[in-house]
Steps between C-alpha positions, in 0.01 A plus 500: 500500500777748438851361541738693717805622310851464636653810657712698255827573676795695365831364625771756424833339580842537337569157353842599365647426845483188716345699784196578285483144371495369858222740595288382208573136583388562858177666389421217258582237763262669744222510242548133412522378860183691595317411176449864412431581135596842369505645153857633526618796295877476530710816462857370470687829511447870554447562128188279526350695790534873441284768662288530184429123510346533847232732363355203309480263798141598582378445142681164495312391812816458707409386853838543670872559454816345643780750436872427528679686223833683537505760773491870406871525576550267203207616284322827594200407283428216744392748770247671273358164390462387860332827604245466220421141596463605865220738406295229329217345706658152489725302736871563459788297644829690488817295536817679608428856395590681823425869511333527160148568619445795731223513759257659251554206262444224755150363511344206679521303177882483517716235667878535523747211508872550555806313616632538849827664393626528858460127549684428175795720599525343847464146367775553242736627772421203725561257217847638425592520868396138556741392226784615723741540209470865399726775630325793335155575368355728235158580368414567138137513397391474139322835526730693733298824504161351583362559852417137581843390383673750727282387792608142436864615500461685831337198665772273359766723653316537833463123536873460440585774750280337764731198478829693489551523124443778246431546129586745228196613306537591136335836431489597134532866413288441188134401503487408133658156537845601367682412819709204384824701488436618855426145609828373355702758691300444820 
């Protein structure tokens, strides 16, 4: 009787940041609580999962990929890697990579997971308003030029306006992360 091998799954998640560490912890918790056994191939950063690496997934017998590496606005190579994975005949779970894959790249083998950025912006505004101690509000996102971050800022402001308050939103003129001087004068 031939034994069934564990699924070989690539988990590409940036473990240099707590966000990536939490995603991996959640995946591992799910596997443990559901008694699922995978042969995990962990890609800890973008340098471990380049477009050329994807070409070897078929030979390695990879059965699926969970992808949550830095967005193309942070690392353009991430988009090319994701597009190559999307064209493989294996399941792909994409976490928080809005707008990377066009319609021609989206197959039935792909599932997308993302945060509800509108909810986060509204919830943050409600939290500060409920404190009842603040006279002014401002929004600064860690990645000020990223689309989801700006959506969160707009929803933060709109929630405040709905209750008679307002917020200043920091908008960096630079997209390369050198906005600290601007932030200090804001």
